[in-house]
KEDRENKE-908943 format. One line per field, with one value per residue (C-alpha): residue in one letter; x, y, z; chain. Coordinates in steps of 0.25 Angstrom, whole numbers, plus 5000, padded with zeros to 4 digits. Layout:
# KEDRENKE-908943
res c(a / ...) .
px c(X / ...) .
py c(Y / ...) .
pz c(Z / ...) .
chain c(A / ...) .
//
This chain:
# KEDRENKE-908943
res c(m / e / l / i / r / i / s / q / g / e / l / a / f / g / e / d / k / v / l / d / k / t / d / l / s / i / q / t / g / e / r / i / c / l / v / g / r / n / g / a / g / k / s / t / l / m / k / v / l / m / g / f / q / i / l / d / d / g / q / i / l / k / s / s / t / m / q / v / a / m / l / e / q / d / p / p / e / s / s / d / i / s / v / f / d / y / i / a / q / g / v / k / e / n / a / d / l / i / k / r / y / h / a / i / i / h / d / v / t / e / d / p / s / e / k / n / l / t / k / m / s / k / i / q / e / q / l / e / v / a / n / a / w / q / d / e / q / r / i / e / q / v / m / t / t / l / a / l / n / p / e / d / k / i / c / d / l / s / g / g / w / l / r / k / l / a / l / a / k / a / l / v / t / a / p / d / i / l / l / l / d / e / p / t / n / h / l / d / i / k / s / v / l / w / l / e / t / f / l / k / d / f / a / g / t / i / l / f / i / s / h / d / r / a / f / i / r / g / v / s / t / r / i / i / d / l / d / r / g / i / l / k / s / y / p / g / n / y / d / l / y / i / e / q / k / a / h / d / l / q / v / e / a / q / q / n / s / l / f / d / k / k / l / a / e / e / e / v / w / i / r / q / g / v / k / a / r / r / t / r / n / e / g / r / v / r / a / l / e / k / l / r / g / e / r / q / a / r / r / d / v / r / n / q / s / t / m / n / i / t / q / g / d / r / s / g / k / l / v / f / e / a / e / d / i / s / i / a / f / d / d / k / v / i / i / k / n / l / d / l / l / i / t / r / n / d / r / i / a / f / i / g / a / n / g / t / g / k / s / t / l / i / k / m / i / m / g / n / l / e / a / t / s / g / k / m / r / s / g / v / n / l / e / v / a / y / f / d / q / h / r / d / a / l / d / l / k / k / t / v / q / e / i / v / g / e / g / k / q / e / v / m / v / n / g / k / p / r / h / v / l / g / y / l / q / d / f / l / f / s / p / k / r / a / r / t / p / v / r / a / l / s / g / g / e / k / n / r / l / l / l / a / r / l / f / l / r / p / s / n / l / l / i / l / d / e / p / t / n / d / l / d / i / e / t / l / e / l / l / e / e / v / v / a / n / y / a / g / t / v / i / l / v / s / h / d / r / d / f / v / n / n / c / v / s / s / c / l / y / f / d / g / t / g / h / v / s / q / i / v / g / g / y / d / d / v / d / s / y / l / e / h / k / e / q / q / r / q / a / m / a / k / s / a / i / k / a / k / v / s / e / k / p / v / k / a / e / q / k / p / a / a / p / a / k / k / k / q / s / f / k / e / k / r / e / l / e / e / l / p / g / q / i / d / t / l / e / n / l / i / a / e / l / q / e / k / v / n / q / a / d / f / f / s / q / s / q / e / q / s / n / k / i / l / n / e / l / a / v / s / e / s / k / l / e / v / a / y / a / r / w / q / e / l / d / d) .
px c(4951 / 4950 / 4963 / 4959 / 4947 / 4943 / 4931 / 4924 / 4937 / 4937 / 4948 / 4948 / 4957 / 4951 / 4937 / 4940 / 4936 / 4944 / 4937 / 4923 / 4919 / 4923 / 4926 / 4936 / 4939 / 4950 / 4951 / 4962 / 4965 / 4957 / 4962 / 4955 / 4955 / 4952 / 4946 / 4941 / 4943 / 4957 / 4957 / 4947 / 4957 / 4961 / 4976 / 4973 / 4965 / 4977 / 4985 / 4975 / 4976 / 4992 / 4991 / 4997 / 4983 / 4975 / 4960 / 4952 / 4942 / 4938 / 4946 / 4956 / 4958 / 4970 / 4979 / 4992 / 5000 / 4994 / 5004 / 4998 / 5007 / 5004 / 5009 / 5009 / 5003 / 5016 / 5028 / 5041 / 5049 / 5061 / 5074 / 5088 / 5084 / 5084 / 5071 / 5075 / 5077 / 5063 / 5055 / 5062 / 5056 / 5043 / 5047 / 5049 / 5057 / 5066 / 5068 / 5081 / 5087 / 5082 / 5089 / 5102 / 5101 / 5099 / 5111 / 5120 / 5117 / 5121 / 5134 / 5137 / 5135 / 5145 / 5155 / 5153 / 5163 / 5163 / 5158 / 5146 / 5143 / 5143 / 5134 / 5124 / 5124 / 5120 / 5109 / 5104 / 5103 / 5095 / 5086 / 5084 / 5081 / 5071 / 5064 / 5066 / 5070 / 5056 / 5055 / 5068 / 5063 / 5049 / 5057 / 5064 / 5051 / 5044 / 5055 / 5055 / 5040 / 5040 / 5053 / 5060 / 5075 / 5080 / 5092 / 5084 / 5083 / 5069 / 5073 / 5076 / 5062 / 5050 / 5036 / 5031 / 5043 / 5042 / 5027 / 5032 / 5043 / 5032 / 5024 / 5036 / 5038 / 5023 / 5024 / 5036 / 5028 / 5020 / 5007 / 4993 / 4987 / 4993 / 4989 / 4991 / 4989 / 4987 / 4997 / 4996 / 5001 / 5014 / 5013 / 5012 / 5002 / 5011 / 5015 / 5000 / 4997 / 5008 / 5003 / 4989 / 4994 / 5003 / 4992 / 4982 / 4992 / 4995 / 4992 / 4988 / 4977 / 4977 / 4971 / 4974 / 4970 / 4970 / 4963 / 4967 / 4954 / 4960 / 4969 / 4958 / 4950 / 4962 / 4966 / 4955 / 4945 / 4937 / 4936 / 4935 / 4930 / 4933 / 4923 / 4921 / 4927 / 4919 / 4925 / 4916 / 4920 / 4916 / 4919 / 4923 / 4930 / 4932 / 4921 / 4910 / 4915 / 4913 / 4899 / 4895 / 4902 / 4894 / 4881 / 4885 / 4887 / 4874 / 4866 / 4873 / 4869 / 4855 / 4855 / 4861 / 4851 / 4840 / 4846 / 4848 / 4834 / 4829 / 4838 / 4833 / 4819 / 4822 / 4829 / 4817 / 4808 / 4817 / 4817 / 4802 / 4800 / 4793 / 4781 / 4790 / 4798 / 4786 / 4782 / 4796 / 4799 / 4811 / 4815 / 4815 / 4824 / 4834 / 4833 / 4837 / 4849 / 4853 / 4852 / 4860 / 4871 / 4871 / 4872 / 4883 / 4891 / 4889 / 4901 / 4896 / 4903 / 4914 / 4912 / 4918 / 4930 / 4927 / 4939 / 4940 / 4951 / 4953 / 4954 / 4964 / 4964 / 4963 / 4977 / 4982 / 4979 / 4993 / 4997 / 5010 / 5017 / 5030 / 5037 / 5047 / 5051 / 5061 / 5066 / 5076 / 5083 / 5097 / 5097 / 5082 / 5072 / 5059 / 5051 / 5055 / 5051 / 5037 / 5027 / 5015 / 5004 / 4995 / 4984 / 4973 / 4963 / 4972 / 4971 / 4983 / 4988 / 5003 / 5004 / 5017 / 5026 / 5033 / 5045 / 5041 / 5040 / 5026 / 5030 / 5041 / 5032 / 5023 / 5035 / 5037 / 5023 / 5023 / 5036 / 5045 / 5054 / 5060 / 5061 / 5075 / 5071 / 5059 / 5050 / 5038 / 5029 / 5018 / 5005 / 5001 / 4992 / 4994 / 4990 / 4995 / 4990 / 4999 / 4997 / 5010 / 5009 / 5021 / 5013 / 5025 / 5016 / 5011 / 5017 / 5015 / 5016 / 5005 / 4990 / 4980 / 4974 / 4987 / 4991 / 4978 / 4975 / 4990 / 4987 / 4974 / 4960 / 4954 / 4957 / 4952 / 4945 / 4941 / 4942 / 4933 / 4938 / 4936 / 4941 / 4952 / 4946 / 4933 / 4941 / 4949 / 4936 / 4934 / 4946 / 4941 / 4950 / 4941 / 4945 / 4952 / 4960 / 4963 / 4971 / 4980 / 4994 / 4997 / 5007 / 4995 / 4987 / 4985 / 4990 / 4976 / 4974 / 4987 / 4983 / 4969 / 4976 / 4985 / 4973 / 4966 / 4978 / 4980 / 4966 / 4966 / 4976 / 4970 / 4975 / 4973 / 4983 / 4981 / 4993 / 4991 / 5002 / 4996 / 4985 / 4977 / 4987 / 4981 / 4967 / 4955 / 4946 / 4935 / 4945 / 4952 / 4939 / 4936 / 4950 / 4947 / 4935 / 4941 / 4953 / 4944 / 4936 / 4948 / 4947 / 4962 / 4973 / 4976 / 4989 / 4988 / 4998 / 4991 / 4992 / 4977 / 4971 / 4957 / 4961 / 4969 / 4957 / 4947 / 4955 / 4963 / 4962 / 4976 / 4989 / 5004 / 5010 / 5025 / 5031 / 5044 / 5054 / 5051 / 5040 / 5026 / 5014 / 5001 / 4988 / 4974 / 4965 / 4968 / 4976 / 4968 / 4972 / 4986 / 4985 / 4979 / 4990 / 5001 / 4995 / 4994 / 5008 / 5013 / 5005 / 5012 / 5026 / 5024 / 5019 / 5031 / 5040 / 5034 / 5035 / 5049 / 5054 / 5046 / 5053 / 5067 / 5066 / 5059 / 5069 / 5081 / 5093 / 5093 / 5104 / 5113 / 5112 / 5122 / 5134 / 5142 / 5155 / 5149 / 5157 / 5150 / 5142 / 5149 / 5143 / 5137 / 5142 / 5132 / 5133 / 5130 / 5118 / 5113 / 5115 / 5108 / 5096 / 5096 / 5097 / 5082 / 5078 / 5088 / 5084 / 5070 / 5073 / 5081 / 5071 / 5060 / 5069 / 5072 / 5057 / 5054 / 5066 / 5061 / 5047 / 5053 / 5060 / 5048 / 5040 / 5036 / 5043 / 5055 / 5064 / 5058 / 5063 / 5077 / 5089 / 5095 / 5083 / 5081 / 5096 / 5095 / 5084 / 5090 / 5104 / 5097 / 5089 / 5102 / 5109 / 5098 / 5097 / 5112 / 5111 / 5099 / 5108 / 5119 / 5109 / 5104 / 5118 / 5122 / 5109 / 5112 / 5127 / 5123 / 5111 / 5120) .
py c(4901 / 4912 / 4919 / 4931 / 4935 / 4948 / 4947 / 4959 / 4967 / 4981 / 4992 / 5007 / 5018 / 5029 / 5031 / 5025 / 5010 / 5003 / 4989 / 4989 / 4975 / 4970 / 4956 / 4951 / 4938 / 4935 / 4922 / 4914 / 4919 / 4932 / 4945 / 4955 / 4970 / 4979 / 4992 / 5004 / 5019 / 5025 / 5024 / 5013 / 5004 / 4995 / 4995 / 4994 / 4981 / 4976 / 4978 / 4971 / 4959 / 4960 / 4960 / 4974 / 4980 / 4974 / 4974 / 4982 / 4971 / 4958 / 4947 / 4944 / 4929 / 4924 / 4912 / 4914 / 4907 / 4916 / 4926 / 4940 / 4950 / 4965 / 4974 / 4988 / 5000 / 5008 / 5002 / 4999 / 5010 / 5013 / 5007 / 5002 / 4987 / 4977 / 4971 / 4957 / 4962 / 4970 / 4958 / 4949 / 4957 / 4950 / 4937 / 4944 / 4934 / 4929 / 4942 / 4945 / 4931 / 4931 / 4945 / 4940 / 4928 / 4937 / 4946 / 4934 / 4928 / 4941 / 4941 / 4927 / 4931 / 4942 / 4935 / 4920 / 4919 / 4909 / 4919 / 4923 / 4908 / 4904 / 4916 / 4912 / 4898 / 4903 / 4911 / 4900 / 4891 / 4902 / 4903 / 4888 / 4889 / 4900 / 4893 / 4906 / 4900 / 4901 / 4915 / 4918 / 4911 / 4918 / 4931 / 4927 / 4922 / 4935 / 4944 / 4935 / 4936 / 4951 / 4953 / 4960 / 4961 / 4958 / 4967 / 4980 / 4990 / 4995 / 5010 / 5007 / 5001 / 5008 / 5009 / 4997 / 4988 / 4992 / 4987 / 4974 / 4974 / 4976 / 4965 / 4955 / 4958 / 4954 / 4941 / 4935 / 4932 / 4922 / 4929 / 4922 / 4936 / 4948 / 4961 / 4973 / 4987 / 4996 / 4987 / 4995 / 5008 / 5013 / 5002 / 5005 / 4998 / 4987 / 4984 / 4984 / 4974 / 4965 / 4966 / 4963 / 4950 / 4946 / 4947 / 4939 / 4928 / 4929 / 4916 / 4922 / 4931 / 4946 / 4958 / 4971 / 4986 / 4993 / 5005 / 5000 / 4996 / 4988 / 4981 / 4977 / 4972 / 4964 / 4958 / 4957 / 4945 / 4952 / 4967 / 4970 / 4984 / 4991 / 5002 / 5009 / 4997 / 4986 / 4976 / 4971 / 4961 / 4962 / 4949 / 4951 / 4962 / 4976 / 4981 / 4973 / 4978 / 4993 / 4989 / 4982 / 4993 / 5004 / 4995 / 4993 / 5008 / 5011 / 5001 / 5006 / 5021 / 5016 / 5009 / 5021 / 5030 / 5022 / 5021 / 5036 / 5038 / 5029 / 5035 / 5049 / 5045 / 5039 / 5052 / 5060 / 5051 / 5052 / 5068 / 5069 / 5075 / 5072 / 5065 / 5055 / 5053 / 5049 / 5038 / 5034 / 5019 / 5016 / 5005 / 5015 / 5024 / 5013 / 5010 / 5024 / 5024 / 5011 / 5019 / 5030 / 5021 / 5014 / 5027 / 5032 / 5019 / 5020 / 5023 / 5030 / 5029 / 5040 / 5052 / 5050 / 5059 / 5070 / 5075 / 5088 / 5093 / 5108 / 5112 / 5121 / 5130 / 5124 / 5120 / 5123 / 5112 / 5107 / 5100 / 5093 / 5090 / 5081 / 5080 / 5069 / 5070 / 5060 / 5059 / 5050 / 5048 / 5044 / 5033 / 5029 / 5035 / 5038 / 5044 / 5044 / 5052 / 5056 / 5064 / 5068 / 5078 / 5081 / 5091 / 5097 / 5086 / 5074 / 5063 / 5054 / 5042 / 5039 / 5023 / 5015 / 5008 / 5015 / 5023 / 5024 / 5039 / 5043 / 5052 / 5057 / 5062 / 5068 / 5076 / 5081 / 5085 / 5093 / 5100 / 5093 / 5086 / 5089 / 5079 / 5074 / 5077 / 5082 / 5093 / 5095 / 5106 / 5108 / 5116 / 5129 / 5132 / 5118 / 5115 / 5102 / 5093 / 5082 / 5070 / 5063 / 5049 / 5050 / 5061 / 5070 / 5082 / 5077 / 5081 / 5070 / 5079 / 5088 / 5085 / 5082 / 5096 / 5103 / 5096 / 5100 / 5113 / 5118 / 5125 / 5131 / 5128 / 5129 / 5124 / 5128 / 5118 / 5122 / 5136 / 5134 / 5134 / 5122 / 5118 / 5109 / 5099 / 5099 / 5097 / 5085 / 5078 / 5077 / 5068 / 5060 / 5067 / 5070 / 5082 / 5073 / 5066 / 5079 / 5083 / 5070 / 5071 / 5065 / 5055 / 5048 / 5046 / 5034 / 5033 / 5035 / 5047 / 5053 / 5052 / 5058 / 5070 / 5072 / 5072 / 5082 / 5091 / 5089 / 5092 / 5106 / 5111 / 5117 / 5108 / 5105 / 5094 / 5082 / 5073 / 5061 / 5051 / 5038 / 5045 / 5032 / 5026 / 5023 / 5029 / 5021 / 5017 / 5027 / 5039 / 5033 / 5033 / 5047 / 5052 / 5045 / 5053 / 5066 / 5063 / 5059 / 5072 / 5081 / 5093 / 5094 / 5085 / 5072 / 5064 / 5051 / 5041 / 5029 / 5014 / 5013 / 5008 / 5011 / 5026 / 5027 / 5022 / 5031 / 5044 / 5046 / 5046 / 5042 / 5036 / 5037 / 5024 / 5024 / 5010 / 5012 / 5014 / 5029 / 5027 / 5033 / 5029 / 5037 / 5028 / 5033 / 5028 / 5023 / 5012 / 5001 / 5007 / 5007 / 4992 / 4989 / 4997 / 4990 / 4976 / 4980 / 4984 / 4972 / 4963 / 4971 / 4969 / 4954 / 4953 / 4960 / 4952 / 4939 / 4944 / 4948 / 4935 / 4927 / 4934 / 4933 / 4918 / 4914 / 4924 / 4917 / 4924 / 4927 / 4920 / 4928 / 4925 / 4914 / 4919 / 4910 / 4913 / 4911 / 4901 / 4888 / 4888 / 4882 / 4869 / 4871 / 4862 / 4854 / 4865 / 4876 / 4869 / 4867 / 4881 / 4886 / 4877 / 4883 / 4898 / 4901 / 4896 / 4904 / 4916 / 4914 / 4913 / 4926 / 4933 / 4929 / 4933 / 4947 / 4949 / 4946 / 4955 / 4966 / 4965 / 4967 / 4979 / 4985 / 4984 / 4997 / 4995 / 4989 / 5000 / 5003 / 4990 / 4989 / 4993 / 4979 / 4972 / 4981 / 4979 / 4964 / 4963 / 4973 / 4966 / 4952 / 4959 / 4964 / 4950 / 4943 / 4952 / 4951 / 4935 / 4936 / 4944 / 4934 / 4922 / 4928 / 4931 / 4916 / 4911 / 4919 / 4914 / 4899 / 4900 / 4906) .
pz c(5053 / 5062 / 5065 / 5074 / 5081 / 5088 / 5097 / 5102 / 5101 / 5107 / 5106 / 5108 / 5109 / 5118 / 5112 / 5099 / 5098 / 5088 / 5090 / 5096 / 5100 / 5086 / 5081 / 5070 / 5064 / 5055 / 5047 / 5040 / 5026 / 5026 / 5021 / 5028 / 5026 / 5038 / 5034 / 5042 / 5044 / 5048 / 5063 / 5064 / 5070 / 5059 / 5063 / 5077 / 5074 / 5067 / 5080 / 5088 / 5079 / 5080 / 5095 / 5096 / 5101 / 5112 / 5112 / 5123 / 5123 / 5115 / 5110 / 5099 / 5096 / 5088 / 5088 / 5096 / 5084 / 5074 / 5067 / 5064 / 5057 / 5053 / 5042 / 5048 / 5041 / 5039 / 5032 / 5041 / 5046 / 5037 / 5043 / 5039 / 5044 / 5033 / 5027 / 5032 / 5047 / 5046 / 5041 / 5052 / 5062 / 5059 / 5065 / 5079 / 5088 / 5077 / 5070 / 5076 / 5074 / 5059 / 5057 / 5063 / 5054 / 5041 / 5045 / 5048 / 5034 / 5028 / 5036 / 5032 / 5017 / 5019 / 5028 / 5029 / 5041 / 5052 / 5062 / 5053 / 5050 / 5064 / 5068 / 5057 / 5062 / 5076 / 5071 / 5062 / 5075 / 5082 / 5070 / 5072 / 5087 / 5085 / 5073 / 5065 / 5052 / 5047 / 5051 / 5043 / 5031 / 5031 / 5031 / 5019 / 5012 / 5015 / 5010 / 4997 / 4995 / 4997 / 4989 / 5001 / 5001 / 5015 / 5014 / 5011 / 5021 / 5025 / 5023 / 5008 / 5006 / 4999 / 5006 / 4998 / 5002 / 5016 / 5016 / 5010 / 5022 / 5032 / 5026 / 5026 / 5041 / 5043 / 5035 / 5041 / 5053 / 5044 / 5049 / 5049 / 5049 / 5042 / 5046 / 5036 / 5039 / 5026 / 5019 / 5005 / 5011 / 5005 / 4994 / 4979 / 4971 / 4966 / 4980 / 4984 / 4973 / 4978 / 4992 / 4988 / 4981 / 4993 / 5003 / 4994 / 4994 / 5009 / 5016 / 5029 / 5034 / 5031 / 5038 / 5032 / 5033 / 5019 / 5012 / 4998 / 4993 / 4981 / 4990 / 5000 / 4988 / 4983 / 4997 / 5007 / 5009 / 5020 / 5025 / 5040 / 5043 / 5056 / 5058 / 5072 / 5080 / 5073 / 5063 / 5052 / 5042 / 5027 / 5019 / 5004 / 4997 / 4999 / 4990 / 4997 / 5010 / 5005 / 5001 / 5014 / 5023 / 5016 / 5018 / 5033 / 5035 / 5029 / 5038 / 5050 / 5046 / 5045 / 5058 / 5065 / 5059 / 5064 / 5078 / 5079 / 5075 / 5086 / 5096 / 5092 / 5094 / 5108 / 5112 / 5107 / 5116 / 5128 / 5127 / 5126 / 5139 / 5152 / 5146 / 5139 / 5151 / 5160 / 5150 / 5145 / 5143 / 5151 / 5141 / 5130 / 5138 / 5140 / 5125 / 5123 / 5132 / 5124 / 5111 / 5116 / 5120 / 5107 / 5100 / 5108 / 5106 / 5091 / 5082 / 5070 / 5057 / 5056 / 5047 / 5033 / 5030 / 5020 / 5012 / 5003 / 4996 / 4995 / 4981 / 4976 / 4964 / 4950 / 4945 / 4930 / 4920 / 4921 / 4934 / 4930 / 4917 / 4915 / 4902 / 4901 / 4916 / 4923 / 4937 / 4943 / 4956 / 4955 / 4944 / 4947 / 4937 / 4944 / 4932 / 4918 / 4906 / 4912 / 4904 / 4913 / 4912 / 4924 / 4922 / 4931 / 4937 / 4933 / 4943 / 4942 / 4951 / 4951 / 4951 / 4953 / 4963 / 4974 / 4970 / 4955 / 4955 / 4959 / 4971 / 4962 / 4952 / 4963 / 4968 / 4954 / 4952 / 4965 / 4961 / 4972 / 4962 / 4948 / 4937 / 4933 / 4918 / 4910 / 4912 / 4921 / 4925 / 4935 / 4933 / 4940 / 4952 / 4958 / 4972 / 4977 / 4988 / 4990 / 4999 / 5004 / 5008 / 5017 / 5026 / 5027 / 5029 / 5042 / 5055 / 5065 / 5077 / 5073 / 5075 / 5063 / 5066 / 5065 / 5052 / 5045 / 5051 / 5052 / 5065 / 5061 / 5065 / 5051 / 5038 / 5024 / 5016 / 5002 / 5006 / 5019 / 5033 / 5042 / 5056 / 5055 / 5064 / 5055 / 5043 / 5049 / 5052 / 5037 / 5038 / 5050 / 5060 / 5073 / 5081 / 5091 / 5080 / 5073 / 5086 / 5085 / 5081 / 5067 / 5072 / 5079 / 5066 / 5058 / 5044 / 5038 / 5047 / 5043 / 5028 / 5031 / 5038 / 5026 / 5017 / 5026 / 5026 / 5011 / 5007 / 5014 / 5003 / 4991 / 4979 / 4965 / 4964 / 4973 / 4975 / 4984 / 4987 / 4993 / 5000 / 5003 / 5013 / 5026 / 5023 / 5026 / 5015 / 5018 / 5018 / 5006 / 4998 / 5002 / 4998 / 4985 / 4982 / 4986 / 4976 / 4965 / 4966 / 4968 / 4958 / 4955 / 4950 / 4958 / 4958 / 4966 / 4971 / 4977 / 4978 / 4981 / 4968 / 4971 / 4975 / 4962 / 4953 / 4959 / 4960 / 4947 / 4932 / 4928 / 4933 / 4932 / 4933 / 4938 / 4933 / 4941 / 4929 / 4928 / 4918 / 4921 / 4914 / 4914 / 4914 / 4913 / 4925 / 4939 / 4945 / 4938 / 4925 / 4929 / 4932 / 4919 / 4912 / 4919 / 4916 / 4901 / 4901 / 4908 / 4898 / 4887 / 4893 / 4895 / 4880 / 4875 / 4884 / 4879 / 4865 / 4866 / 4872 / 4862 / 4851 / 4856 / 4859 / 4846 / 4838 / 4832 / 4828 / 4813 / 4806 / 4797 / 4782 / 4778 / 4771 / 4761 / 4768 / 4782 / 4791 / 4794 / 4807 / 4819 / 4824 / 4838 / 4850 / 4858 / 4869 / 4860 / 4854 / 4868 / 4872 / 4859 / 4863 / 4878 / 4874 / 4870 / 4884 / 4891 / 4883 / 4886 / 4901 / 4901 / 4893 / 4903 / 4915 / 4908 / 4907 / 4921 / 4926 / 4917 / 4923 / 4936 / 4932 / 4925 / 4938 / 4944 / 4958 / 4952 / 4956 / 4969 / 4975 / 4981 / 4971 / 4974 / 4969 / 4957 / 4953 / 4955 / 4944 / 4935 / 4935 / 4933 / 4921 / 4915 / 4917 / 4910 / 4898 / 4896 / 4897 / 4887 / 4877 / 4878 / 4876 / 4863 / 4858 / 4861 / 4855 / 4842 / 4842 / 4844 / 4834 / 4822) .
chain c(A / A / A / A / A / A / A / A / A / A / A / A / A / A / A / A / A / A / A / A / A / A / A / A / A / A / A / A / A / A / A / A / A / A / A / A / A / A / A / A / A / A / A / A / A / A / A / A / A / A / A / A / A / A / A / A / A / A / A / A / A / A / A / A / A / A / A / A / A / A / A / A / A / A / A / A / A / A / A / A / A / A / A / A / A / A / A / A / A / A / A / A / A / A / A / A / A / A / A / A / A / A / A / A / A / A / A / A / A / A / A / A / A / A / A / A / A / A / A / A / A / A / A / A / A / A / A / A / A / A / A / A / A / A / A / A / A / A / A / A / A / A / A / A / A / A / A / A / A / A / A / A / A / A / A / A / A / A / A / A / A / A / A / A / A / A / A / A / A / A / A / A / A / A / A / A / A / A / A / A / A / A / A / A / A / A / A / A / A / A / A / A / A / A / A / A / A / A / A / A / A / A / A / A / A / A / A / A / A / A / A / A / A / A / A / A / A / A / A / A / A / A / A / A / A / A / A / A / A / A / A / A / A / A / A / A / A / A / A / A / A / A / A / A / A / A / A / A / A / A / A / A / A / A / A / A / A / A / A / A / A / A / A / A / A / A / A / A / A / A / A / A / A / A / A / A / A / A / A / A / A / A / A / A / A / A / A / A / A / A / A / A / A / A / A / A / A / A / A / A / A / A / A / A / A / A / A / A / A / A / A / A / A / A / A / A / A / A / A / A / A / A / A / A / A / A / A / A / A / A / A / A / A / A / A / A / A / A / A / A / A / A / A / A / A / A / A / A / A / A / A / A / A / A / A / A / A / A / A / A / A / A / A / A / A / A / A / A / A / A / A / A / A / A / A / A / A / A / A / A / A / A / A / A / A / A / A / A / A / A / A / A / A / A / A / A / A / A / A / A / A / A / A / A / A / A / A / A / A / A / A / A / A / A / A / A / A / A / A / A / A / A / A / A / A / A / A / A / A / A / A / A / A / A / A / A / A / A / A / A / A / A / A / A / A / A / A / A / A / A / A / A / A / A / A / A / A / A / A / A / A / A / A / A / A / A / A / A / A / A / A / A / A / A / A / A / A / A / A / A / A / A / A / A / A / A / A / A / A / A / A / A / A / A / A / A / A / A / A / A / A / A / A / A / A / A / A / A / A / A / A / A / A / A / A / A / A / A / A / A / A / A / A / A / A / A / A / A / A / A / A / A / A / A / A / A / A / A / A / A / A / A / A / A / A / A / A / A / A / A / A / A / A / A / A / A / A / A / A / A / A / A / A / A / A / A / A / A / A / A / A / A / A / A / A / A / A / A / A / A / A / A / A / A / A / A / A / A / A / A / A / A / A / A / A / A / A / A / A / A / A / A / A / A / A / A / A / A / A / A / A / A / A / A / A / A / A / A / A / A / A / A / A / A / A / A / A / A / A / A / A / A / A / A / A / A) .
//
């Protein structure tokens, strides 16, 4: 069933056409990925579908009862409001009423006075009248599904949890169509995999924007390409889209070449002089005018970006060495007993959940942080180029040209002077766009600006912290090629699986307990390593459980003078029979809890949640000891 249709849609901002007489149809149950260059208008199209942006011309048809929800590109702003209150904003007209109900429940729990009970009763009546009970239940269900604590404050949440929070707000509307703008930004790999599974199980229709090629392959059922104002559909997976898109561009180039040849011939004919004009065919003249109009209206493929990193002098053989280093903040161990050697031309990716120590180790390598214990030393002649995912180096008030040129008209690129505007065109900034304030740039443009500024600096150690956020696929693949061919040492932090696989030769895996493992290969090799470790752990756990359950306490050798064994009561016999089952249950529970504790992101969740699981584990282990002692006592 068709949910949304755009027919001959037109939308322009000044001279830039976002939609050019284009059509779009979205069917029930589809998972569509919207791709295109940065600035092509993907996010704008999302706003059109949400009703936030009106078309200049054309029609958009959708059911008046259909619910559309959108996950914004950036995570929620940090504030001191609770998780519950933020999610409740998604139900709009009933939001205030539901928040008041949630608050009075808390008050009644603390103080079950007549006044509070009466107040709760009145709010319940209002919920009945407004038919808001299902909204409240849906909020509770979504929070349970996403494992969100309603009492947590937004300001205390990490980037990954903020993305889950934004998703929860979108889901409480029970949308028929879910719109997602770069949903994997600010997520670690584990969270990306969770989101991938969640979206594949989502019952409604999904339209999402993403640059993460592995994520696109895992989720999408159709690709829609927005190119120069035209939407074109590519059924099938991402790899088929790449092949077909390349073919389409080749055919377009051939057709344009033939057109330009024909136009050039006609222009020669019209300029042949007096003799030609005496005998010229008026129909041919009109055809020429038509050709000129078509050529003027044609929107050619934009030039591709060209990135070059300014190479510094060769560094020493040693880049960084750590010997038994540990670092802790308060009582939390971030890195424990790490031995690490990074040498010239090494290419290493840091893999792990948010908060497991990746950025901490980068700070130590850059000399901005000392270890709590152990020895470390840096190499000589290091020239570091550091890409900061938080974009702290960008002054939002300055223009693009001022950020890169630093007030100069020329910049040095690999020892040669270039005009700053010419250099910025390599990064797809037109002269007009180069004079734009940074605050007006999109996320992808800001990242390209950071790369343009960074690559001017001579370097032999390239440190990239999540460089792929917001980049379009074309720029991403170019950056991938540049990094892969970089003649120095590379340290990379990225959740983009394809990017990691194509750029590094080894990985450091941060498991969240402070332990760091070095694995040869890319992300796929880390995945295989973790799968193997999990299989080993499960096999050992099963073996241990089996051994404990089958093992019977060894009876002491009978001594002549030993007293006669006390006859067991019926109750004690029954207890003895039930103990093996109780022990088995406790050991299974302990294994499950231990698995949770061993997860990489265990200590990145709220302290309340972590302590709850740790306390339950301690209690279960204590019960198990008591059960074994009682079993031995009764079986003697």
